[in-house]
py3Dmol code that shows the C-alpha trace and the ligand (Angstrom):
import py3Dmol

protein = """\
ATOM      1  CA  MET A   1      78.371  80.386 106.716  1.00  0.00           C
ATOM      2  CA  GLN A   2      77.243  81.592 103.276  1.00  0.00           C
ATOM      3  CA  LEU A   3      77.647  85.209 102.224  1.00  0.00           C
ATOM      4  CA  GLU A   4      74.248  86.668 101.310  1.00  0.00           C
ATOM      5  CA  ILE A   5      74.495  89.201  98.502  1.00  0.00           C
ATOM      6  CA  SER A   6      71.598  91.423  97.445  1.00  0.00           C
ATOM      7  CA  ALA A   7      70.947  94.738  95.777  1.00  0.00           C
ATOM      8  CA  ARG A   8      71.214  96.321  99.208  1.00  0.00           C
ATOM      9  CA  SER A   9      74.685  94.951  99.954  1.00  0.00           C
ATOM     10  CA  SER A  10      77.386  97.481 100.770  1.00  0.00           C
ATOM     11  CA  LEU A  11      80.277  97.130  98.297  1.00  0.00           C
ATOM     12  CA  CYS A  12      83.924  97.301  99.339  1.00  0.00           C
ATOM     13  CA  LEU A  13      86.848  96.958  96.922  1.00  0.00           C
ATOM     14  CA  ILE A  14      90.514  96.350  97.195  1.00  0.00           C
ATOM     15  CA  ILE A  15      92.296  98.495  94.680  1.00  0.00           C
ATOM     16  CA  GLY A  16      95.872  97.962  93.502  1.00  0.00           C
ATOM     17  CA  ASP A  17      98.194  97.123  90.631  1.00  0.00           C
ATOM     18  CA  PRO A  18      98.525  94.162  90.669  1.00  0.00           C
ATOM     19  CA  VAL A  19      95.479  93.036  92.696  1.00  0.00           C
ATOM     20  CA  SER A  20      94.485  89.600  91.516  1.00  0.00           C
ATOM     21  CA  HIS A  21      96.684  87.818  94.117  1.00  0.00           C
ATOM     22  CA  SER A  22      95.145  89.640  97.054  1.00  0.00           C
ATOM     23  CA  LEU A  23      93.812  87.639 100.007  1.00  0.00           C
ATOM     24  CA  SER A  24      91.725  90.578 101.262  1.00  0.00           C
ATOM     25  CA  PRO A  25      88.415  89.662  99.517  1.00  0.00           C
ATOM     26  CA  ALA A  26      88.566  86.074 100.869  1.00  0.00           C
ATOM     27  CA  MET A  27      89.323  87.330 104.401  1.00  0.00           C
ATOM     28  CA  HIS A  28      86.739  90.070 104.483  1.00  0.00           C
ATOM     29  CA  ASN A  29      83.956  88.055 102.786  1.00  0.00           C
ATOM     30  CA  ALA A  30      84.498  85.237 105.337  1.00  0.00           C
ATOM     31  CA  ALA A  31      84.198  87.856 108.062  1.00  0.00           C
ATOM     32  CA  TYR A  32      80.991  89.391 106.619  1.00  0.00           C
ATOM     33  CA  ALA A  33      79.473  85.930 106.300  1.00  0.00           C
ATOM     34  CA  ALA A  34      80.380  85.036 109.887  1.00  0.00           C
ATOM     35  CA  GLY A  35      78.765  88.257 111.140  1.00  0.00           C
ATOM     36  CA  ARG A  36      75.781  87.922 108.696  1.00  0.00           C
ATOM     37  CA  LEU A  37      76.592  91.471 107.480  1.00  0.00           C
ATOM     38  CA  PRO A  38      75.213  92.753 104.213  1.00  0.00           C
ATOM     39  CA  PHE A  39      78.615  93.535 102.745  1.00  0.00           C
ATOM     40  CA  VAL A  40      80.672  92.170  99.848  1.00  0.00           C
ATOM     41  CA  MET A  41      84.273  92.725  98.821  1.00  0.00           C
ATOM     42  CA  THR A  42      85.911  92.157  95.466  1.00  0.00           C
ATOM     43  CA  GLY A  43      89.039  93.512  93.753  1.00  0.00           C
ATOM     44  CA  ALA A  44      89.498  96.229  91.169  1.00  0.00           C
ATOM     45  CA  HIS A  45      92.697  96.433  89.092  1.00  0.00           C
ATOM     46  CA  VAL A  46      93.433 100.188  89.154  1.00  0.00           C
ATOM     47  CA  ARG A  47      96.563 101.504  87.493  1.00  0.00           C
ATOM     48  CA  ALA A  48      98.291 104.710  88.786  1.00  0.00           C
ATOM     49  CA  GLU A  49      96.874 106.758  85.926  1.00  0.00           C
ATOM     50  CA  GLY A  50      93.327 105.564  86.709  1.00  0.00           C
ATOM     51  CA  LEU A  51      93.262 106.405  90.378  1.00  0.00           C
ATOM     52  CA  THR A  52      91.524 109.794  90.108  1.00  0.00           C
ATOM     53  CA  ASP A  53      88.732 108.272  88.012  1.00  0.00           C
ATOM     54  CA  ALA A  54      88.411 105.324  90.363  1.00  0.00           C
ATOM     55  CA  ILE A  55      87.800 107.693  93.309  1.00  0.00           C
ATOM     56  CA  LYS A  56      85.220 109.662  91.303  1.00  0.00           C
ATOM     57  CA  GLY A  57      83.613 106.252  90.521  1.00  0.00           C
ATOM     58  CA  MET A  58      83.576 105.430  94.209  1.00  0.00           C
ATOM     59  CA  ARG A  59      81.600 108.607  94.933  1.00  0.00           C
ATOM     60  CA  ALA A  60      79.210 108.064  92.005  1.00  0.00           C
ATOM     61  CA  LEU A  61      78.555 104.451  92.855  1.00  0.00           C
ATOM     62  CA  GLY A  62      78.324 104.862  96.583  1.00  0.00           C
ATOM     63  CA  ILE A  63      81.046 102.294  97.237  1.00  0.00           C
ATOM     64  CA  ARG A  64      81.290 101.947 100.963  1.00  0.00           C
ATOM     65  CA  GLY A  65      84.944 101.192 101.519  1.00  0.00           C
ATOM     66  CA  LEU A  66      88.314 100.592  99.991  1.00  0.00           C
ATOM     67  CA  ALA A  67      91.279  98.501 100.940  1.00  0.00           C
ATOM     68  CA  VAL A  68      94.248 100.124  99.268  1.00  0.00           C
ATOM     69  CA  THR A  69      97.423  98.483  98.216  1.00  0.00           C
ATOM     70  CA  MET A  70     100.455  99.235  96.019  1.00  0.00           C
ATOM     71  CA  PRO A  71     101.053 101.581  94.304  1.00  0.00           C
ATOM     72  CA  HIS A  72      98.232 103.886  95.626  1.00  0.00           C
ATOM     73  CA  LYS A  73      98.814 104.238  99.329  1.00  0.00           C
ATOM     74  CA  VAL A  74     100.417 107.684  99.087  1.00  0.00           C
ATOM     75  CA  ALA A  75      98.788 109.143  95.875  1.00  0.00           C
ATOM     76  CA  ILE A  76      95.262 108.485  97.143  1.00  0.00           C
ATOM     77  CA  MET A  77      95.657 110.859 100.075  1.00  0.00           C
ATOM     78  CA  GLU A  78      95.111 114.054  98.090  1.00  0.00           C
ATOM     79  CA  LEU A  79      91.971 112.677  96.381  1.00  0.00           C
ATOM     80  CA  LEU A  80      90.061 112.160  99.653  1.00  0.00           C
ATOM     81  CA  ASP A  81      87.971 114.619 101.722  1.00  0.00           C
ATOM     82  CA  ALA A  82      89.806 113.912 104.940  1.00  0.00           C
ATOM     83  CA  VAL A  83      92.831 111.950 106.181  1.00  0.00           C
ATOM     84  CA  ASP A  84      92.977 110.606 109.732  1.00  0.00           C
ATOM     85  CA  PRO A  85      95.890 112.197 111.687  1.00  0.00           C
ATOM     86  CA  VAL A  86      97.690 108.881 112.215  1.00  0.00           C
ATOM     87  CA  ALA A  87      97.561 108.111 108.455  1.00  0.00           C
ATOM     88  CA  ALA A  88      98.803 111.640 107.825  1.00  0.00           C
ATOM     89  CA  THR A  89     101.776 111.181 110.165  1.00  0.00           C
ATOM     90  CA  ILE A  90     102.673 107.782 108.628  1.00  0.00           C
ATOM     91  CA  GLY A  91     102.192 109.297 105.195  1.00  0.00           C
ATOM     92  CA  ALA A  92     100.109 106.502 103.689  1.00  0.00           C
ATOM     93  CA  VAL A  93      96.470 105.355 103.526  1.00  0.00           C
ATOM     94  CA  ASN A  94      95.464 101.695 103.236  1.00  0.00           C
ATOM     95  CA  THR A  95      91.759 102.105 104.118  1.00  0.00           C
ATOM     96  CA  VAL A  96      89.041 104.458 102.879  1.00  0.00           C
ATOM     97  CA  VAL A  97      85.545 104.768 104.344  1.00  0.00           C
ATOM     98  CA  ASN A  98      82.695 106.506 102.520  1.00  0.00           C
ATOM     99  CA  GLU A  99      80.361 108.080 105.104  1.00  0.00           C
ATOM    100  CA  ASN A 100      77.392 109.612 103.233  1.00  0.00           C
ATOM    101  CA  GLY A 101      79.628 110.829 100.431  1.00  0.00           C
ATOM    102  CA  LYS A 102      82.539 112.007 102.601  1.00  0.00           C
ATOM    103  CA  LEU A 103      85.626 109.928 101.905  1.00  0.00           C
ATOM    104  CA  THR A 104      88.081 109.526 104.805  1.00  0.00           C
ATOM    105  CA  GLY A 105      91.466 107.782 104.632  1.00  0.00           C
ATOM    106  CA  TYR A 106      92.927 105.718 107.496  1.00  0.00           C
ATOM    107  CA  ASN A 107      96.036 103.610 108.043  1.00  0.00           C
ATOM    108  CA  THR A 108      95.707 100.203 109.726  1.00  0.00           C
ATOM    109  CA  ASP A 109      99.098  98.802 108.622  1.00  0.00           C
ATOM    110  CA  TRP A 110     100.759 100.073 111.753  1.00  0.00           C
ATOM    111  CA  LEU A 111      98.273  98.094 113.881  1.00  0.00           C
ATOM    112  CA  GLY A 112      99.367  95.046 111.857  1.00  0.00           C
ATOM    113  CA  ILE A 113     102.825  95.571 113.398  1.00  0.00           C
ATOM    114  CA  LEU A 114     101.714  96.655 116.882  1.00  0.00           C
ATOM    115  CA  ARG A 115      99.072  94.031 117.741  1.00  0.00           C
ATOM    116  CA  PRO A 116     101.191  90.924 117.159  1.00  0.00           C
ATOM    117  CA  LEU A 117     104.125  92.522 119.105  1.00  0.00           C
ATOM    118  CA  GLU A 118     102.090  93.692 122.053  1.00  0.00           C
ATOM    119  CA  ARG A 119     100.647  90.196 122.391  1.00  0.00           C
ATOM    120  CA  ARG A 120     104.159  88.910 123.118  1.00  0.00           C
ATOM    121  CA  THR A 121     106.070  91.788 124.714  1.00  0.00           C
ATOM    122  CA  SER A 122     106.000  95.429 125.733  1.00  0.00           C
ATOM    123  CA  LEU A 123     107.670  97.803 123.300  1.00  0.00           C
ATOM    124  CA  LYS A 124     108.529 100.378 125.991  1.00  0.00           C
ATOM    125  CA  GLY A 125     112.248 100.831 126.210  1.00  0.00           C
ATOM    126  CA  LYS A 126     112.975  98.097 123.705  1.00  0.00           C
ATOM    127  CA  ARG A 127     115.599  98.370 120.965  1.00  0.00           C
ATOM    128  CA  VAL A 128     114.108  97.569 117.604  1.00  0.00           C
ATOM    129  CA  ALA A 129     116.102  96.924 114.381  1.00  0.00           C
ATOM    130  CA  LEU A 130     113.974  97.654 111.373  1.00  0.00           C
ATOM    131  CA  LEU A 131     115.192  96.006 108.155  1.00  0.00           C
ATOM    132  CA  GLY A 132     114.011  98.001 105.106  1.00  0.00           C
ATOM    133  CA  ALA A 133     112.770 101.542 104.489  1.00  0.00           C
ATOM    134  CA  GLY A 134     109.680 101.223 102.297  1.00  0.00           C
ATOM    135  CA  GLY A 135     105.975 101.600 103.112  1.00  0.00           C
ATOM    136  CA  ALA A 136     105.832  98.724 105.592  1.00  0.00           C
ATOM    137  CA  ALA A 137     108.921 100.103 107.367  1.00  0.00           C
ATOM    138  CA  GLN A 138     107.174 103.478 107.787  1.00  0.00           C
ATOM    139  CA  ALA A 139     104.187 101.862 109.465  1.00  0.00           C
ATOM    140  CA  ALA A 140     106.479  99.806 111.689  1.00  0.00           C
ATOM    141  CA  LEU A 141     108.545 102.898 112.606  1.00  0.00           C
ATOM    142  CA  TYR A 142     105.373 104.683 113.667  1.00  0.00           C
ATOM    143  CA  ALA A 143     104.132 101.746 115.692  1.00  0.00           C
ATOM    144  CA  CYS A 144     107.396 101.182 117.602  1.00  0.00           C
ATOM    145  CA  SER A 145     108.333 104.860 118.104  1.00  0.00           C
ATOM    146  CA  THR A 146     104.913 105.818 119.479  1.00  0.00           C
ATOM    147  CA  GLN A 147     105.062 102.906 121.983  1.00  0.00           C
ATOM    148  CA  GLY A 148     108.411 104.070 123.401  1.00  0.00           C
ATOM    149  CA  ALA A 149     110.830 101.808 121.555  1.00  0.00           C
ATOM    150  CA  SER A 150     114.060 103.100 120.090  1.00  0.00           C
ATOM    151  CA  VAL A 151     114.423 102.249 116.396  1.00  0.00           C
ATOM    152  CA  ALA A 152     117.449 101.650 114.196  1.00  0.00           C
ATOM    153  CA  ILE A 153     116.797 101.373 110.460  1.00  0.00           C
ATOM    154  CA  PHE A 154     118.997  98.947 108.508  1.00  0.00           C
ATOM    155  CA  ASN A 155     118.671  99.387 104.747  1.00  0.00           C
ATOM    156  CA  ARG A 156     120.477  98.713 101.548  1.00  0.00           C
ATOM    157  CA  SER A 157     120.022 102.361 100.395  1.00  0.00           C
ATOM    158  CA  LEU A 158     121.019 104.756 103.202  1.00  0.00           C
ATOM    159  CA  ASP A 159     119.402 107.822 101.633  1.00  0.00           C
ATOM    160  CA  LYS A 160     115.981 106.119 101.683  1.00  0.00           C
ATOM    161  CA  ALA A 161     116.483 105.114 105.343  1.00  0.00           C
ATOM    162  CA  GLU A 162     117.507 108.637 106.196  1.00  0.00           C
ATOM    163  CA  SER A 163     114.403 110.131 104.603  1.00  0.00           C
ATOM    164  CA  ILE A 164     112.090 108.234 106.943  1.00  0.00           C
ATOM    165  CA  ALA A 165     114.322 108.164 110.022  1.00  0.00           C
ATOM    166  CA  THR A 166     114.380 111.896 110.707  1.00  0.00           C
ATOM    167  CA  ARG A 167     110.677 112.140 111.504  1.00  0.00           C
ATOM    168  CA  PHE A 168     111.048 109.710 114.444  1.00  0.00           C
ATOM    169  CA  ASP A 169     114.634 110.220 115.528  1.00  0.00           C
ATOM    170  CA  ALA A 170     115.687 106.687 114.375  1.00  0.00           C
ATOM    171  CA  SER A 171     119.325 105.856 113.584  1.00  0.00           C
ATOM    172  CA  VAL A 172     120.418 104.649 110.139  1.00  0.00           C
ATOM    173  CA  HIS A 173     122.713 101.699 109.354  1.00  0.00           C
ATOM    174  CA  PRO A 174     123.775  99.825 106.203  1.00  0.00           C
ATOM    175  CA  LEU A 175     121.851  96.510 105.929  1.00  0.00           C
ATOM    176  CA  GLU A 176     125.167  94.678 105.561  1.00  0.00           C
ATOM    177  CA  ASN A 177     126.254  95.613 109.147  1.00  0.00           C
ATOM    178  CA  THR A 178     124.570  92.481 110.450  1.00  0.00           C
ATOM    179  CA  GLU A 179     127.075  92.047 113.305  1.00  0.00           C
ATOM    180  CA  GLU A 180     125.381  95.044 115.032  1.00  0.00           C
ATOM    181  CA  LEU A 181     122.059  93.204 115.219  1.00  0.00           C
ATOM    182  CA  SER A 182     122.868  91.182 118.337  1.00  0.00           C
ATOM    183  CA  ALA A 183     122.288  94.374 120.397  1.00  0.00           C
ATOM    184  CA  PHE A 184     118.596  94.466 119.504  1.00  0.00           C
ATOM    185  CA  ASP A 185     115.604  92.978 121.317  1.00  0.00           C
ATOM    186  CA  ILE A 186     113.289  92.939 118.276  1.00  0.00           C
ATOM    187  CA  ILE A 187     114.155  92.596 114.577  1.00  0.00           C
ATOM    188  CA  ILE A 188     111.432  93.412 112.026  1.00  0.00           C
ATOM    189  CA  ASN A 189     111.958  92.465 108.402  1.00  0.00           C
ATOM    190  CA  THR A 190     110.130  94.736 106.013  1.00  0.00           C
ATOM    191  CA  THR A 191     112.446  94.143 103.046  1.00  0.00           C
ATOM    192  CA  SER A 192     111.189  91.918 100.212  1.00  0.00           C
ATOM    193  CA  VAL A 193     114.154  89.551 100.613  1.00  0.00           C
ATOM    194  CA  GLY A 194     112.819  85.994 101.029  1.00  0.00           C
ATOM    195  CA  MET A 195     109.516  86.624  99.274  1.00  0.00           C
ATOM    196  CA  ALA A 196     108.326  84.005  96.802  1.00  0.00           C
ATOM    197  CA  PRO A 197     109.707  82.987  94.403  1.00  0.00           C
ATOM    198  CA  ASP A 198     113.081  83.805  96.007  1.00  0.00           C
ATOM    199  CA  ILE A 199     112.281  81.711  99.102  1.00  0.00           C
ATOM    200  CA  ASP A 200     115.836  80.595  99.957  1.00  0.00           C
ATOM    201  CA  ALA A 201     117.026  84.180 100.509  1.00  0.00           C
ATOM    202  CA  SER A 202     117.228  85.940 103.853  1.00  0.00           C
ATOM    203  CA  PRO A 203     118.125  89.639 104.480  1.00  0.00           C
ATOM    204  CA  ILE A 204     120.403  88.627 107.353  1.00  0.00           C
ATOM    205  CA  PRO A 205     122.380  85.499 108.290  1.00  0.00           C
ATOM    206  CA  GLN A 206     121.502  83.125 111.140  1.00  0.00           C
ATOM    207  CA  SER A 207     124.653  84.253 113.018  1.00  0.00           C
ATOM    208  CA  ALA A 208     122.867  87.646 113.558  1.00  0.00           C
ATOM    209  CA  LEU A 209     120.058  85.987 115.528  1.00  0.00           C
ATOM    210  CA  SER A 210     119.818  84.786 119.175  1.00  0.00           C
ATOM    211  CA  ARG A 211     117.262  83.082 121.382  1.00  0.00           C
ATOM    212  CA  ASN A 212     116.330  86.132 123.505  1.00  0.00           C
ATOM    213  CA  GLN A 213     115.221  88.120 120.445  1.00  0.00           C
ATOM    214  CA  THR A 214     111.791  88.517 118.822  1.00  0.00           C
ATOM    215  CA  ILE A 215     111.922  88.253 115.018  1.00  0.00           C
ATOM    216  CA  PHE A 216     108.977  89.694 113.171  1.00  0.00           C
ATOM    217  CA  GLU A 217     108.658  88.779 109.464  1.00  0.00           C
ATOM    218  CA  THR A 218     106.266  90.908 107.407  1.00  0.00           C
ATOM    219  CA  ILE A 219     106.448  88.637 104.271  1.00  0.00           C
ATOM    220  CA  TYR A 220     103.485  86.227 104.277  1.00  0.00           C
ATOM    221  CA  ALA A 221     104.155  84.248 101.093  1.00  0.00           C
ATOM    222  CA  PRO A 222     105.705  81.883 101.954  1.00  0.00           C
ATOM    223  CA  ILE A 223     104.153  81.718 105.416  1.00  0.00           C
ATOM    224  CA  THR A 224     107.460  80.382 106.862  1.00  0.00           C
ATOM    225  CA  THR A 225     110.351  82.299 105.303  1.00  0.00           C
ATOM    226  CA  THR A 226     114.017  81.288 105.522  1.00  0.00           C
ATOM    227  CA  LEU A 227     114.408  84.111 108.137  1.00  0.00           C
ATOM    228  CA  LEU A 228     111.681  82.529 110.292  1.00  0.00           C
ATOM    229  CA  THR A 229     113.166  79.022 109.948  1.00  0.00           C
ATOM    230  CA  MET A 230     116.551  80.315 111.059  1.00  0.00           C
ATOM    231  CA  SER A 231     114.953  82.226 113.959  1.00  0.00           C
ATOM    232  CA  GLU A 232     113.204  79.121 115.146  1.00  0.00           C
ATOM    233  CA  ARG A 233     116.426  77.192 114.873  1.00  0.00           C
ATOM    234  CA  VAL A 234     118.143  79.521 117.363  1.00  0.00           C
ATOM    235  CA  GLY A 235     115.092  79.493 119.705  1.00  0.00           C
ATOM    236  CA  ALA A 236     113.991  83.122 119.105  1.00  0.00           C
ATOM    237  CA  THR A 237     110.394  84.197 119.449  1.00  0.00           C
ATOM    238  CA  THR A 238     108.898  84.479 116.009  1.00  0.00           C
ATOM    239  CA  ILE A 239     106.021  86.349 114.421  1.00  0.00           C
ATOM    240  CA  SER A 240     104.909  85.309 110.939  1.00  0.00           C
ATOM    241  CA  GLY A 241     103.818  87.820 108.286  1.00  0.00           C
ATOM    242  CA  HIS A 242     100.309  86.447 108.130  1.00  0.00           C
ATOM    243  CA  GLU A 243      99.704  88.012 111.547  1.00  0.00           C
ATOM    244  CA  MET A 244     100.398  91.498 110.182  1.00  0.00           C
ATOM    245  CA  PHE A 245      98.105  90.909 107.255  1.00  0.00           C
ATOM    246  CA  LEU A 246      95.387  89.612 109.582  1.00  0.00           C
ATOM    247  CA  GLU A 247      95.615  92.448 112.116  1.00  0.00           C
ATOM    248  CA  GLN A 248      95.577  95.271 109.528  1.00  0.00           C
ATOM    249  CA  GLY A 249      92.495  93.515 108.069  1.00  0.00           C
ATOM    250  CA  VAL A 250      90.759  93.223 111.484  1.00  0.00           C
ATOM    251  CA  ALA A 251      91.126  96.955 111.996  1.00  0.00           C
ATOM    252  CA  GLN A 252      90.100  97.656 108.418  1.00  0.00           C
ATOM    253  CA  PHE A 253      86.980  95.487 108.760  1.00  0.00           C
ATOM    254  CA  GLN A 254      85.952  97.516 111.791  1.00  0.00           C
ATOM    255  CA  LEU A 255      86.319 100.800 109.943  1.00  0.00           C
ATOM    256  CA  HIS A 256      84.332  99.534 106.940  1.00  0.00           C
ATOM    257  CA  THR A 257      81.471  97.877 108.870  1.00  0.00           C
ATOM    258  CA  GLY A 258      81.411  99.667 112.207  1.00  0.00           C
ATOM    259  CA  VAL A 259      81.318  96.287 114.084  1.00  0.00           C
ATOM    260  CA  LYS A 260      83.911  94.150 115.838  1.00  0.00           C
ATOM    261  CA  ALA A 261      85.696  91.755 113.511  1.00  0.00           C
ATOM    262  CA  PRO A 262      85.397  87.995 113.873  1.00  0.00           C
ATOM    263  CA  ARG A 263      89.177  87.570 114.240  1.00  0.00           C
ATOM    264  CA  GLU A 264      89.183  83.744 114.435  1.00  0.00           C
ATOM    265  CA  GLU A 265      87.204  83.283 111.247  1.00  0.00           C
ATOM    266  CA  MET A 266      89.507  85.693 109.486  1.00  0.00           C
ATOM    267  CA  GLU A 267      92.660  83.983 110.750  1.00  0.00           C
ATOM    268  CA  LYS A 268      91.313  80.566 109.635  1.00  0.00           C
ATOM    269  CA  ILE A 269      90.757  81.699 106.077  1.00  0.00           C
ATOM    270  CA  VAL A 270      94.113  83.537 105.885  1.00  0.00           C
ATOM    271  CA  ARG A 271      96.027  80.515 107.133  1.00  0.00           C
ATOM    272  CA  SER A 272      94.228  78.087 104.819  1.00  0.00           C
ATOM    273  CA  SER A 273      94.699  80.416 101.839  1.00  0.00           C
ATOM    274  CA  LEU A 274      98.468  80.474 102.524  1.00  0.00           C
ATOM    275  CA  GLY A 275      98.564  76.679 102.870  1.00  0.00           C
ATOM    276  CA  ALA A 276      99.331  76.729 106.586  1.00  0.00           C
TER     277      ALA A 276
END
"""
ligand_1 = """\
31
LIG
P 107.028 98.020 100.892
O 106.308 99.271 100.618
O 106.178 96.803 100.769
O 107.735 98.101 102.265
P 109.139 98.779 99.132
O 108.830 100.197 99.254
O 109.362 98.231 97.725
O 108.104 97.808 99.773
O 110.465 98.480 99.992
C 111.185 97.332 99.864
C 112.375 97.269 100.796
O 113.066 96.089 100.524
C 113.351 98.449 100.631
O 113.847 98.796 101.857
C 114.420 97.824 99.728
O 115.693 98.378 99.941
P 116.114 99.743 99.111
O 115.533 100.886 99.812
O 117.591 99.709 99.170
O 115.588 99.548 97.737
C 114.395 96.440 100.290
N 115.021 95.488 99.337
C 114.419 94.983 98.190
N 115.198 94.093 97.580
C 116.322 94.053 98.297
C 117.590 93.268 98.212
N 117.778 92.400 97.217
N 118.509 93.455 99.191
C 118.328 94.268 100.191
N 117.169 95.004 100.376
C 116.230 94.899 99.447
"""
view = py3Dmol.view(width=600, height=400)
view.addModel(protein, "pdb")
view.setStyle({"model": 0}, {"cartoon": {"style": "trace"}})
view.addModel(ligand_1, "xyz")
view.setStyle({"model": 1}, {"stick": {}})
view.zoomTo()
view.show()
């Protein structure tokens, strides 16, 4: 299906630094085309010092929506007219919607963690080990804690883990304590260890994994990381990072357009863009 662009098309942008690698325009444009919606998305390279002007520009140009990526997810919050309570609790915005000049910030990253997990298992009463303490970890911590799981954060820097743990009563452990991981039902990797080009690396060894665990990788390039390969080898249930990217995008599409997202079309383009 061809995307039809006219002077009446609603414009959405992904803003970030860097931004040129982003798969969001390909995914959203495929979805607009599938739904025959008068929307178009492209990218804008916005540096930290240009964010305030970018938001003024959004107002002046009547840009309909933003997808927000690093390093703007926290700084953008104070520039908006409203922030959704969930985004405020997580402390980050990855989606902005312009409703007749009123800019509201949302967070859909946590749904990128929740949806793939709830398709496989219930989180209620589960023990979750969260590897990492950055932005993705905060979204995962919110998703798991609000669904009744208990969360333990394993991170290289304990002070960073402690600063996010207190809000949700999570425990904090050094990342190197991998022998403790066998006690967990679900392990979610939000560290950048294993990301291209360092594709042979894994944040934890295979000996920490077992077949009754669910291993959720949030890295999507490569689509099969060393951690996922090791998890498959021991027979664990695996969730690939492209699912998180897809599900945050599905929810984002719905906020931008107001209609249900064509999930299958979106998954197809994400998988083919990642060479799967
Ligand atoms: P994001 O917002 O995408 O989650 P981030 O904020 O840069 O990314 O967080 C990256 C995470 O990967 C952090 O938890 C970081 O650990 P520190 O808090 O100790 O910095 C973790 N990380 C990055 N490189 C790492 C490495 N070589 N070994 C262990 N952890 C690493």
